[in-house]
N, C-alpha and C positions, 0 to 999 in steps of 0.2 A: 412763656416769655421769661428770659433770664434777667434777674435784677440783683445788683450788688449795691447795698446801701450802707454808706459809711456814717459814722457818728463818733462824738467824743472830742472833736477838735475845739479849739477856743483860744483865748488869750491867757498866757501863762507867764509868770515871772521867771527869769533865769534861775536855774537850779531846781525848778519845779518838776512835776510829773504829770503825765496824762496816760490814759488808756483809750486807744482808738478801737472801735468795733466795726466789723463789716458783716452784715447779715446777708446771706445769699439765698436766693430762691430760683426755682426753675432749672436747677442742675442737680446732678447726684454729687452733692458736695464732697462726700468722703473720698472720691476718687480723684479730685482735682488737686493740683498744686496751687497753693494760695500764696500771694505775695503782696507786699506793700511797696509802692513807689512813692516818690515825692518830687515835686517840681517847684523850685524857687523862682521868684520873678527874674526874668531874663536868662534863665538857665534851662538846660535840657532836663527831661524827666529822668530820674535815676532810680535804680533798684536799691532798696535799703534792707529788705528782709524777705525771705522766702521759706515756706514750710511745705514739705512734701506730704503726700497722702498718708505716708507712714509716720508723720510727726517729726521728721528731722528738719532742724532749722539751720539756715545760713544767713550771714549778715555781711553788709558792706563794711569795709575796714573802718570807715569813718564813724560807724555807729556801734561797733562791737563793744560789749561791756555796758552799754546804756539802753539798748533796745532789746526787747524780748518779744518774739512772735510765738503765738500759740493758737491752737484751734480746738473747737468743741464741735465734733461731728454731730452730736445729738441736737445741737442748736443751730447747725449750719452757719456757724459763726467763726470768723478769724479775728484775733486781737493783736494789737501792737502796744505793748507797754513801753513808754519812753520815760526814762529817768534822767536827772541831771540835765534838763533841757538848756540849750544854748541858743543865742540869737540866730546862729547859722542853721538851726533846725527849722526856722520859719519857712513854711512852704505849704502847698496844697498836697495832702496825702491821699493817694489813690489805692484802692484795693483792686487786685487783679486775680482772676481765676483762669488757670490754663490746664489743658488736657493735651499733652504732647504739643505738636505744632498745628493741630487741626482746629482746636477750639480755644478761643481766648475772649475773655469778657472783662470790662472795666466798670468800676463804680464812677459816681459823679464827683467824688473828691470831698475832703473835709479840710478846712483851713486850720493850720496851727500857727499861731503867732507867738513868738517868745520875745517879750519886751518888758522892761521895768517902767 
């Protein structure tokens, strides 16, 4: 059974930082493209960062320079470092694992709230 378990969310003041983690099980983690999405209240889910099996990262324009995605294949874990948090970063953050168009899995999400 495939599981993606996110952690690390919480309430943070503007300008603060967080590191989200997503631990995967039930898949050959190293061959999957991993990604982080977020969904704010009343908005569609959006892709914020993706990292290939080879370790190349790409980011949505809205988060470039503040978000860093990384992976540790030995720990079957993908991370999202978020710096200089803004209120508009408030959302549920979801981990995604994809292998081409054939396989795709989602985590349950972790809430990030940016507020003073």
